[in-house]
C-alpha positions as CSV (number, residue, x, y, z in Angstrom):
1,M,34.0,12.4,-27.9
2,E,34.9,10.0,-30.8
3,D,35.5,6.5,-30.4
4,L,35.8,6.5,-26.8
5,T,36.7,3.2,-25.3
6,V,37.5,2.5,-21.5
7,E,38.7,-0.6,-19.9
8,F,39.1,-1.6,-16.7
9,D,42.2,-4.7,-15.7
10,G,40.0,-6.4,-12.6
11,S,40.7,-9.6,-11.0
12,E,38.4,-11.3,-13.7
13,G,40.1,-10.0,-16.7
14,L,39.4,-7.0,-19.0
15,V,36.3,-5.1,-18.6
16,R,35.0,-3.0,-20.8
17,A,33.3,-0.4,-19.5
18,V,33.0,2.4,-22.2
19,D,32.8,1.0,-25.8
20,R,33.4,3.2,-28.9
21,V,31.2,6.0,-27.5
22,S,31.0,9.3,-29.8
23,F,28.9,12.6,-29.1
24,R,29.3,16.2,-28.7
25,V,28.5,18.8,-26.2
26,P,27.8,22.4,-28.2
27,Q,28.8,25.2,-26.6
28,S,26.3,26.5,-24.0
29,R,23.9,23.8,-24.2
30,T,23.2,21.0,-21.9
31,V,23.5,17.0,-22.9
32,A,22.2,14.1,-20.8
33,V,24.0,10.8,-20.4
34,V,21.4,8.8,-18.9
35,G,21.5,4.6,-17.9
36,E,20.9,2.6,-15.4
37,S,23.7,1.9,-12.9
38,G,26.9,0.5,-14.2
39,S,26.3,1.6,-17.8
40,G,29.2,3.4,-17.6
41,K,28.1,7.0,-17.7
42,T,30.2,7.7,-14.4
43,V,33.1,6.2,-16.3
44,I,32.4,8.5,-19.1
45,S,32.9,11.7,-17.0
46,Q,35.9,10.5,-15.2
47,A,37.4,9.8,-18.5
48,V,36.7,13.9,-19.0
49,M,38.3,15.2,-16.0
50,G,41.2,13.0,-16.2
51,L,40.1,11.0,-13.0
52,L,39.8,7.4,-14.2
53,P,41.1,5.1,-11.5
54,D,44.8,3.3,-11.8
55,S,42.5,0.2,-13.3
56,A,41.6,2.0,-16.0
57,R,43.1,3.2,-19.2
58,I,41.3,4.7,-22.6
59,A,42.4,2.3,-25.1
60,S,41.3,4.2,-27.8
61,G,39.7,7.2,-28.8
62,R,39.3,10.9,-28.7
63,I,37.8,13.5,-26.0
64,L,38.1,16.8,-28.1
65,F,38.0,19.8,-26.0
66,N,37.4,22.6,-28.2
67,D,38.2,25.6,-25.0
68,P,36.2,28.9,-26.6
69,G,38.3,31.2,-23.9
70,S,41.5,30.1,-26.0
71,G,39.6,29.2,-29.2
72,G,42.6,26.1,-29.0
73,Q,41.7,22.4,-29.1
74,I,43.2,19.7,-26.6
75,D,42.7,15.8,-27.0
76,I,42.4,15.2,-23.1
77,A,42.8,11.2,-23.9
78,A,46.4,11.9,-24.7
79,L,47.1,14.1,-21.8
80,D,49.1,12.6,-18.8
81,R,46.5,12.7,-16.2
82,D,48.9,13.9,-14.0
83,G,50.4,16.2,-16.0
84,P,50.4,19.6,-15.7
85,K,48.0,20.5,-19.0
86,M,45.4,18.0,-17.6
87,R,45.9,19.9,-14.0
88,A,45.5,23.2,-15.7
89,L,41.9,22.1,-17.2
90,R,41.2,20.2,-13.9
91,G,38.8,22.5,-12.0
92,N,39.6,25.4,-14.1
93,R,38.1,25.0,-18.0
94,I,36.1,21.6,-17.1
95,A,34.5,21.6,-13.8
96,I,32.5,18.1,-11.6
97,I,30.1,18.7,-9.2
98,F,29.6,15.2,-7.2
99,Q,27.0,13.3,-6.2
100,E,27.4,13.1,-2.4
101,P,28.3,16.4,-1.8
102,M,29.2,15.2,2.2
103,T,32.0,13.0,0.9
104,S,33.2,15.4,-1.1
105,L,34.0,17.9,0.6
106,S,36.6,18.4,3.1
107,P,35.3,17.9,6.6
108,L,38.4,20.0,8.2
109,H,38.7,23.0,5.7
110,T,35.9,25.8,6.1
111,I,33.4,25.9,3.0
112,G,35.7,29.3,2.0
113,D,38.8,28.0,2.1
114,Q,37.9,25.2,0.0
115,I,36.3,27.6,-2.8
116,S,39.3,29.5,-2.6
117,E,41.5,26.9,-2.9
118,A,40.7,26.3,-7.0
119,A,41.0,30.3,-7.3
120,R,44.1,31.0,-5.9
121,L,45.3,27.6,-7.5
122,H,44.3,28.9,-11.3
123,S,43.8,32.1,-11.1
124,K,47.3,32.8,-9.1
125,L,44.8,35.2,-6.6
126,S,46.0,36.5,-3.6
127,R,44.1,35.2,-0.2
128,G,42.4,38.4,-0.1
129,D,41.0,38.7,-3.7
130,A,40.5,34.9,-3.5
131,R,38.3,35.2,-0.6
132,S,36.1,38.1,-2.3
133,V,35.5,36.4,-5.5
134,T,34.4,33.6,-3.2
135,R,32.3,35.6,-1.6
136,D,30.6,36.7,-4.9
137,M,30.0,33.4,-6.2
138,L,28.8,31.8,-2.9
139,G,26.1,35.1,-3.1
140,L,25.3,33.6,-7.5
141,V,24.3,30.5,-5.8
142,H,21.9,31.7,-3.3
143,F,23.7,31.1,-0.1
144,P,21.6,32.9,2.1
145,D,24.5,34.7,3.9
146,P,27.7,34.3,1.9
147,E,29.8,36.8,5.0
148,R,29.1,33.6,7.4
149,A,29.2,30.7,5.0
150,L,33.1,31.7,4.1
151,N,33.4,30.5,8.2
152,T,31.4,27.8,8.3
153,Y,32.3,23.9,8.2
154,P,30.4,21.5,5.7
155,F,28.9,19.5,8.5
156,E,27.1,22.6,9.7
157,L,25.1,23.3,6.3
158,S,22.4,21.0,5.1
159,G,22.4,19.1,2.0
160,G,20.9,21.4,-0.2
161,L,23.7,24.1,1.0
162,R,26.0,21.7,0.6
163,Q,25.1,20.5,-3.2
164,R,25.5,24.8,-3.2
165,A,28.9,24.7,-1.5
166,M,29.6,22.3,-4.4
167,I,28.4,24.0,-7.3
168,A,29.8,27.1,-6.1
169,M,33.4,25.7,-6.0
170,A,32.6,24.1,-9.5
171,M,32.2,27.9,-11.0
172,V,34.9,29.7,-9.1
173,C,36.9,29.9,-12.1
174,R,34.1,29.9,-14.5
175,P,34.6,26.7,-16.6
176,A,33.3,26.4,-20.4
177,L,32.1,23.0,-19.2
178,L,30.4,21.8,-16.0
179,I,29.8,18.3,-15.5
180,A,27.4,17.1,-12.7
181,D,27.4,13.6,-11.7
182,E,23.9,12.8,-10.6
183,P,23.9,16.3,-8.8
184,T,20.1,15.6,-6.9
185,T,20.0,12.2,-6.5
186,A,20.3,12.9,-2.8
187,L,18.6,15.6,-2.3
188,D,14.7,16.4,-1.5
189,V,12.6,17.4,-4.2
190,T,12.2,20.7,-3.2
191,I,15.6,21.2,-2.7
192,Q,16.6,19.5,-6.0
193,A,14.0,21.9,-7.9
194,E,16.0,24.8,-6.4
195,I,19.3,23.4,-7.4
196,L,18.4,22.8,-10.7
197,K,16.9,26.1,-11.6
198,L,20.3,27.4,-9.8
199,M,22.2,25.6,-12.4
200,R,20.4,26.6,-15.0
201,D,21.0,30.5,-14.2
202,V,24.8,30.1,-13.9
203,Q,24.8,28.0,-16.8
204,Q,23.2,31.3,-18.5
205,E,24.8,33.5,-16.4
206,L,28.6,31.8,-17.7
207,D,27.8,30.5,-21.1
208,M,28.8,27.5,-20.5
209,S,28.4,23.6,-21.6
210,M,26.8,21.1,-19.4
211,L,27.5,17.6,-19.4
212,M,24.3,16.0,-17.0
213,I,25.0,12.4,-16.0
214,T,21.9,11.4,-14.0
215,H,19.1,8.3,-13.8
216,D,16.2,10.6,-13.3
217,F,14.3,11.1,-16.6
218,G,12.3,13.9,-14.4
219,V,15.6,15.7,-14.7
220,V,16.6,15.1,-18.2
221,A,13.1,16.6,-19.5
222,N,13.7,19.7,-17.3
223,M,17.6,20.4,-17.9
224,A,18.4,18.9,-21.3
225,D,18.6,19.8,-25.0
226,D,20.1,17.1,-26.0
227,V,20.0,12.7,-24.5
228,V,22.6,9.8,-24.9
229,V,21.2,6.8,-23.8
230,V,23.5,4.4,-23.0
231,Y,23.9,0.6,-21.8
232,H,26.9,-1.4,-21.0
233,G,29.1,0.9,-22.8
234,Q,27.0,1.4,-25.6
235,I,24.9,4.1,-26.3
236,M,21.6,2.5,-27.5
237,E,20.2,6.0,-28.8
238,A,20.8,9.5,-28.9
239,G,19.2,12.6,-30.0
240,A,17.2,15.8,-29.2
241,S,15.1,15.8,-25.7
242,N,12.0,16.8,-27.6
243,E,12.6,13.6,-30.2
244,L,13.4,11.2,-27.4
245,F,10.5,11.9,-25.0
246,A,8.4,12.3,-28.5
247,D,9.2,9.0,-29.9
248,P,11.6,6.8,-28.5
249,Q,12.9,4.2,-30.7
250,H,15.3,2.0,-28.7
251,D,14.0,-0.6,-26.9
252,Y,16.3,-0.5,-24.0
253,L,14.7,3.7,-23.6
254,K,11.2,2.6,-24.0
255,A,11.6,0.3,-20.9
256,L,13.1,2.9,-18.9
257,L,10.4,5.1,-19.3
258,N,8.1,2.8,-18.5
259,A,10.1,2.3,-15.1
260,V,9.6,5.5,-14.1
261,P,6.2,5.8,-11.4
262,R,4.0,9.0,-12.8
263,F,1.1,10.4,-11.2
264,D,-1.3,9.6,-13.8
265,M,-1.0,5.5,-13.5
266,A,-4.2,3.7,-12.8
267,D,-4.8,2.3,-9.4
268,D,-4.1,-1.4,-11.0
269,E,-1.1,-0.4,-13.4
270,R,2.0,-1.8,-12.4
271,L,5.5,-0.1,-13.5
272,V,7.5,-2.5,-15.8
273,P,11.2,-3.2,-14.6
274,I,13.7,-4.0,-17.2
275,R,14.6,-7.6,-15.5
276,P,11.2,-8.3,-13.4
277,I,11.6,-10.3,-9.6
278,E,10.0,-13.5,-9.9
279,V,8.3,-13.8,-6.2
280,K,8.3,-17.2,-5.2
281,A,5.1,-17.3,-2.4
282,N,5.8,-19.9,-0.2
283,Q,5.0,-21.1,3.6
284,F,6.1,-17.5,4.2
285,A,2.0,-17.0,3.4
286,K,1.2,-18.4,6.5
287,P,3.8,-16.4,9.2
288,D,3.9,-18.3,12.5
289,I,3.3,-14.9,14.0
290,D,-1.0,-14.5,14.4
291,H,-1.1,-11.0,12.2
292,A,-4.3,-8.3,13.1
293,K,-7.2,-9.1,10.4
294,P,-7.6,-6.8,7.6
295,G,-8.6,-3.2,8.6
296,E,-7.9,-3.5,11.9
297,T,-6.0,-1.0,13.4
298,V,-2.1,-1.8,13.9
299,V,-0.7,1.3,14.6
300,D,-2.2,4.2,17.1
301,V,0.0,7.4,17.3
302,R,-1.7,9.7,19.5
303,E,0.2,13.7,19.9
304,V,3.2,12.3,20.2
305,T,6.2,15.0,20.6
306,K,10.4,14.6,20.7
307,K,12.7,17.2,21.2
308,F,16.3,16.9,20.7
309,V,19.0,19.0,22.7
310,L,21.5,20.6,20.3
311,R,24.8,22.5,21.3
312,K,26.4,25.1,19.5
313,G,30.2,25.8,20.3
314,G,31.4,22.4,21.7
315,F,30.2,20.4,25.4
316,L,32.4,23.7,27.5
317,S,30.8,26.5,25.4
318,G,27.6,27.9,23.9
319,K,24.3,27.4,24.6
320,A,22.1,24.5,24.3
321,R,19.1,24.7,22.0
322,T,16.3,22.8,21.7
323,L,15.0,21.2,17.8
324,R,11.2,20.3,17.9
325,A,11.4,16.9,15.7
326,L,8.0,15.9,16.4
327,D,5.1,18.1,17.4
328,A,1.6,16.5,18.4
329,I,2.0,14.0,15.7
330,S,-1.7,11.8,15.6
331,F,-2.3,9.0,12.9
332,T,-3.1,5.2,12.5
333,V,-2.2,2.5,10.0
334,K,-4.7,-0.3,9.5
335,S,-3.1,-3.8,8.7
336,G,-2.7,-4.7,5.2
337,E,-2.0,-1.1,4.4
338,C,0.7,0.9,3.3
339,L,1.0,4.2,4.7
340,G,3.4,6.9,3.3
341,L,5.2,9.3,5.0
342,V,6.7,12.0,3.1
343,G,8.2,15.3,3.4
344,E,11.7,17.4,2.9
345,S,14.7,16.1,5.0
346,G,14.5,17.4,8.5
347,S,10.4,16.8,8.8
348,G,10.7,14.1,11.1
349,K,9.8,10.9,9.2
350,T,12.6,8.9,10.0
351,T,12.3,9.8,13.5
352,V,8.7,8.8,13.3
353,S,9.1,5.9,12.1
354,R,12.6,4.8,15.0
355,A,9.8,5.9,17.9
356,V,7.2,3.1,15.8
357,L,10.1,0.7,16.4
358,R,10.9,2.3,19.9
359,G,14.5,3.3,18.5
360,I,13.9,6.5,20.4
361,D,11.5,7.5,23.5
362,V,9.1,10.0,23.0
363,D,8.6,13.2,25.7
364,D,4.6,13.3,24.9
365,G,1.9,11.2,23.4
366,Q,1.7,7.6,23.2
367,I,2.4,5.3,20.5
368,R,0.4,1.9,20.7
369,V,1.0,-0.8,18.4
370,D,-0.5,-4.5,17.9
371,T,1.1,-7.0,19.8
372,G,-1.0,-10.4,19.4
373,R,-3.2,-9.3,22.5
374,G,-4.4,-5.9,20.7
375,L,-2.9,-2.1,21.2
376,Q,-0.6,-1.7,23.8
377,D,1.7,1.2,24.3
378,V,5.4,0.5,23.2
379,A,6.8,2.8,26.0
380,S,5.3,0.2,28.5
381,L,7.2,-3.2,27.1
382,A,10.1,-4.8,28.9
383,G,12.1,-8.3,28.9
384,D,10.3,-10.8,26.7
385,E,7.8,-8.7,25.6
386,L,10.2,-6.2,24.2
387,M,11.7,-9.3,22.1
388,A,8.4,-10.2,20.9
389,Y,7.4,-6.6,20.3
390,R,11.1,-6.5,17.8
391,R,9.7,-10.0,16.4
392,R,6.5,-8.2,14.8
393,V,8.0,-4.6,14.1
394,Q,11.5,-4.6,11.5
395,M,12.7,-1.9,9.1
396,I,14.1,-1.5,6.0
397,F,17.2,0.6,5.6
398,Q,17.9,3.3,3.5
399,D,21.5,2.7,2.2
400,P,21.3,-1.1,1.2
401,F,25.4,-0.9,1.5
402,S,25.9,0.3,4.9
403,S,23.0,-1.4,6.3
404,L,24.6,-5.0,5.7
405,N,27.5,-6.2,7.4
406,P,30.6,-6.5,4.9
407,R,32.6,-9.3,7.1
408,M,29.2,-11.1,7.4
409,T,28.1,-13.4,3.9
410,V,24.6,-13.3,3.2
411,N,23.5,-16.4,4.9
412,D,24.9,-15.2,8.2
413,I,23.4,-12.1,7.8
414,L,20.1,-14.1,6.7
415,L,20.8,-16.1,9.8
416,E,21.5,-14.1,12.1
417,P,18.1,-13.1,13.0
418,F,17.1,-16.8,13.9
419,L,20.0,-16.8,15.9
420,I,19.2,-13.6,17.8
421,H,15.5,-14.6,18.5
422,G,16.4,-18.1,19.1
423,L,14.6,-20.1,16.7
424,G,14.3,-23.0,15.2
425,T,16.6,-26.1,14.6
426,E,19.9,-26.0,12.6
427,E,18.0,-27.7,9.9
428,E,14.7,-25.2,10.2
429,R,17.1,-22.1,9.8
430,A,18.7,-23.2,6.9
431,E,16.1,-24.2,5.4
432,R,14.4,-20.5,5.9
433,V,17.6,-18.9,4.8
434,R,17.4,-20.9,1.5
435,D,13.3,-20.0,1.2
436,L,14.1,-16.1,2.5
437,I,16.6,-16.0,-0.9
438,Q,14.3,-17.1,-3.3
439,L,11.2,-14.9,-2.2
440,V,13.4,-11.8,-3.2
441,G,14.2,-13.2,-6.5
442,L,18.0,-14.1,-5.9
443,D,19.5,-17.6,-6.6
444,V,20.0,-19.9,-3.9
445,R,24.1,-19.8,-4.6
446,F,24.4,-16.5,-3.8
447,L,24.2,-17.3,-0.1
448,R,27.7,-18.0,-0.1
449,R,28.5,-14.4,-1.2
450,Y,29.6,-11.0,0.7
451,P,28.1,-7.9,-0.3
452,H,30.3,-6.3,-1.7
453,S,29.3,-8.7,-4.6
454,F,26.3,-7.4,-5.2
455,S,24.4,-4.6,-7.3
456,G,22.4,-2.0,-4.9
457,G,19.5,-3.2,-6.4
458,Q,20.2,-6.8,-5.2
459,R,21.9,-5.7,-1.9
460,Q,18.4,-3.9,-1.3
461,R,16.9,-7.2,-2.1
462,I,19.1,-8.8,0.7
463,G,18.0,-6.2,2.9
464,I,14.3,-6.7,2.6
465,A,14.4,-10.6,3.0
466,R,16.4,-10.2,6.5
467,A,13.4,-7.8,7.3
468,L,11.4,-10.7,6.5
469,A,13.0,-13.7,8.6
470,L,11.3,-13.0,11.6
471,Q,7.7,-12.9,9.7
472,P,6.8,-9.4,11.0
473,E,3.5,-8.0,10.8
474,I,4.8,-4.3,10.4
475,I,7.4,-3.1,8.2
476,L,9.3,0.6,8.4
477,C,11.0,1.2,4.9
478,D,13.1,4.4,5.2
479,E,13.7,5.3,2.0
480,P,14.4,1.9,0.5
481,V,14.7,3.3,-2.9
482,S,15.7,6.7,-2.9
483,A,19.7,5.4,-3.8
484,L,18.5,3.3,-6.7
485,D,17.9,4.3,-10.3
486,V,15.0,3.7,-12.2
487,S,15.1,0.1,-13.6
488,V,16.2,-1.0,-10.2
489,Q,13.7,0.8,-8.6
490,A,11.0,-0.6,-10.6
491,Q,12.1,-4.0,-9.3
492,I,11.9,-3.3,-5.6
493,L,8.7,-1.3,-5.3
494,N,7.3,-4.2,-7.8
495,L,8.9,-6.5,-4.6
496,L,7.6,-5.0,-2.2
497,K,4.1,-4.5,-3.3
498,D,3.6,-8.7,-4.1
499,L,5.4,-9.4,-0.7
500,K,2.5,-7.2,0.9
501,A,-0.3,-8.6,-0.8
502,N,1.1,-12.3,-0.5
503,L,1.9,-12.1,3.3
504,G,-0.9,-9.4,4.6
505,L,1.7,-6.9,5.9
506,T,1.6,-3.9,6.8
507,Y,3.9,-1.0,5.5
508,I,5.3,2.9,6.7
509,F,6.3,4.1,3.9
510,V,9.2,6.6,4.3
511,S,9.9,8.9,1.1
512,H,10.6,12.6,-0.3
513,N,8.9,11.8,-3.5
514,L,5.8,12.4,-3.7
515,A,5.3,9.8,-7.2
516,V,6.9,6.6,-5.5
517,V,4.3,7.2,-2.9
518,D,1.9,7.6,-4.9
519,Y,2.3,4.0,-6.4
520,I,2.9,2.6,-3.9
521,A,1.1,3.2,-0.5
522,D,-3.1,3.5,-0.3
523,R,-2.9,6.7,2.2
524,I,-0.6,9.5,2.4
525,A,0.7,11.8,5.1
526,V,2.5,14.7,4.8
527,M,5.3,16.5,7.3
528,C,6.8,19.2,7.7
529,K,9.2,20.9,10.4
530,G,7.7,18.1,12.6
531,R,4.2,18.5,12.2
532,L,1.6,16.3,10.2
533,V,-0.1,19.1,8.0
534,E,-2.0,16.8,5.6
535,I,-3.2,13.1,5.8
536,G,-5.6,11.4,3.6
537,E,-6.4,8.5,0.4
538,K,-3.9,8.9,-1.9
539,N,-5.9,10.1,-5.0
540,A,-7.2,12.8,-2.6
541,I,-4.1,13.9,-1.9
542,V,-2.3,14.1,-5.0
543,Q,-5.0,14.9,-7.3
544,K,-6.6,17.1,-4.5
545,P,-4.3,18.8,-2.3
546,I,-4.9,21.9,0.3
547,H,-2.6,22.3,2.3
548,P,0.2,24.8,0.5
549,Y,2.9,22.6,1.9
550,T,1.6,19.6,0.0
551,Q,0.6,21.5,-3.0
552,A,4.4,22.9,-3.2
553,L,5.9,19.4,-3.2
554,L,3.9,17.9,-5.6
555,A,4.7,21.1,-8.0
556,A,8.1,19.9,-7.1
557,V,8.2,16.7,-8.5
558,P,10.1,16.5,-12.1
559,E,8.3,14.1,-14.3
560,P,9.5,12.2,-16.9
561,S,7.2,14.1,-20.0
562,L,8.2,17.1,-22.1
563,D,4.5,18.3,-21.8
564,N,4.6,18.8,-17.4
565,L,7.8,21.1,-16.8
566,L,8.6,22.5,-13.6
567,D,8.0,26.4,-13.3
568,F,11.5,27.1,-11.8
569,E,10.1,30.9,-11.6
570,K,7.5,29.9,-9.1
571,L,8.9,27.7,-6.9
572,S,11.6,29.9,-6.3
573,A,9.1,32.8,-5.1
574,G,7.4,30.5,-2.5
575,R,8.7,29.7,1.1
576,A,6.8,26.7,1.5
577,S,8.8,24.9,3.6
578,Q,7.9,28.0,6.6
579,P,5.6,27.5,8.6
580,E,5.1,31.0,9.8
581,T,5.1,32.4,6.2
582,W,2.1,30.0,5.3
583,P,-1.2,31.6,5.0
584,E,-4.4,31.7,7.1
585,P,-5.8,29.6,8.6
586,F,-2.7,26.8,8.0
587,R,0.2,29.1,9.7
588,L,2.3,27.5,12.7
589,D,4.9,28.7,15.4
590,N,6.2,27.6,17.9
591,D,3.9,29.2,20.1
592,I,0.9,27.4,18.0
593,R,-0.4,24.3,18.5
594,P,-1.3,22.1,15.6
595,K,-5.0,21.3,15.1
596,M,-6.0,19.0,12.0
597,V,-9.5,19.8,10.9
598,E,-11.2,16.6,8.7
599,M,-12.0,18.4,5.2
600,R,-13.5,16.0,3.8
601,P,-14.2,12.2,4.8
602,G,-10.9,10.5,5.6
603,H,-8.8,13.7,4.7
604,F,-7.5,15.6,7.7
605,V,-5.6,19.3,7.3
606,C,-3.3,21.1,9.9
607,A,-5.4,24.5,10.0
608,P,-5.3,25.5,13.7
609,G,-6.5,29.1,12.7
610,A,-9.6,27.6,11.4
611,E,-12.5,28.3,13.6
612,S,-14.4,25.9,12.4
613,K,-15.1,23.3,9.4
614,M,-17.3,25.7,7.4
615,E,-14.7,28.3,7.3
616,F,-12.2,26.0,6.4
617,L,-13.8,24.6,3.6
618,E,-14.4,28.3,2.4
619,V,-10.4,29.1,2.9
620,G,-9.6,25.4,1.8
621,E,-11.2,25.4,-1.4
């Protein structure tokens, strides 16, 4: 790439998204392009693939592709995006893995048809031969049953398997260059580790080059040979991965590294975001609702079980199947603390938070929450009592864009809770809305704008302001930073910590990233397949994990350091998320009831096979 400049014709005039960028991707090596959202990373990948939107144009520069298969050199920047030469390259010699596999795969076609389409288009194979090649490629990316996978649809697959299907589709023509645009952002740490190992293995198998677009420095440390740091479309620093991690030179790179949560952070140490949010603690420091005293139990979950009925084969055919989403879950949350709920997708974390919110009813057990008159069973609440409970418990959602109404201004979004609950006069509501927007570090002038005109981090701050509007006692945070880049993630995590301290809030923080939970939580509860497997103080869980699943989760977190690289071989050898394969006394199946054993004071581990604490101490240690 030589002096590449990409410009957009927007409503506000000409925008230069990529500004004189130059770097090389050597054969069989991996180059990572890192930076914040909006830095121009994805535009670079779109330019290489000839997939720039109609409003964009390559103003200057060259993108030279030296195909080792043909031995010729092609300037991609000079090709017609829709011409035959570009179509011959795209998906054939240069392939891409997109960030979100569900929106990148057609829901109307089977996985086999979608992958074989590329093989038939570029290799002129017959339908039977293309299907055979597709089956082999699905085997190469470690699909459990490649033959069966040919006839499955994307919605039938988990997130990890969908991403494997995307990788198989990109690899089916054995490209010389693979572009991976945030390939693991939406995945759990254990699935992410599997996908990263898979990409490395396939790269070696096909002798392929890789251009990785990411904001995750843990992924960069484990995957990249060279690193290019981009800010506002310009390269700030570039070089070998070991040099940049050992001795970062540019202030921007240093700031990005300081914004990443690490396990070795001191209790009083804070993340350093690039653009800190100034929190203004105003009258919200004294809420209208009487909060419980610090240390008092505000949430008491006892032996909660929840089952969902699934159907296979449509409404009129197929046998009903039961999924046990929660299995005898028990925990408490004290006033003013943050309990982190961690685990893979499907472990039951979000189901727990929805049950506490009373968004769903549970089948067995009891959820008692402080309502101002002591702990009360949420299932018994109705009418005005339920409405009052809704004020006390609020939620911050994972996706800040889809959780905000695109047809409402920020002012209307923040005003809505007061209208629903009939609180305050018109003047008081307007004043409270202005206070809310300032509380999360946004300008009052933003109240007239719509959600689409904000960045991801700003939209999440609006979501937080809405959750704070009714001055709740408990906030359920459902993966509130998983969709954000590291610098914005640091902003939001610091904001949540400051609000918790200033307003006396209690959090249940759902996440699959243990490093994030370690930074914000006081205690951590680990979940797997609907069961609570370990719970205790965060230092005990992170520094001395006992359960094999907790140990596997911690081992799968990629750290932004070359000193603590992932052990891919060890991670792929274990089956940590299969309770029936856990060693005794931890082993679980559908016939075994979970049993929590207190290993240390306040540190409980699920060990149904332990006859006594002493026996468990011997096995656990």
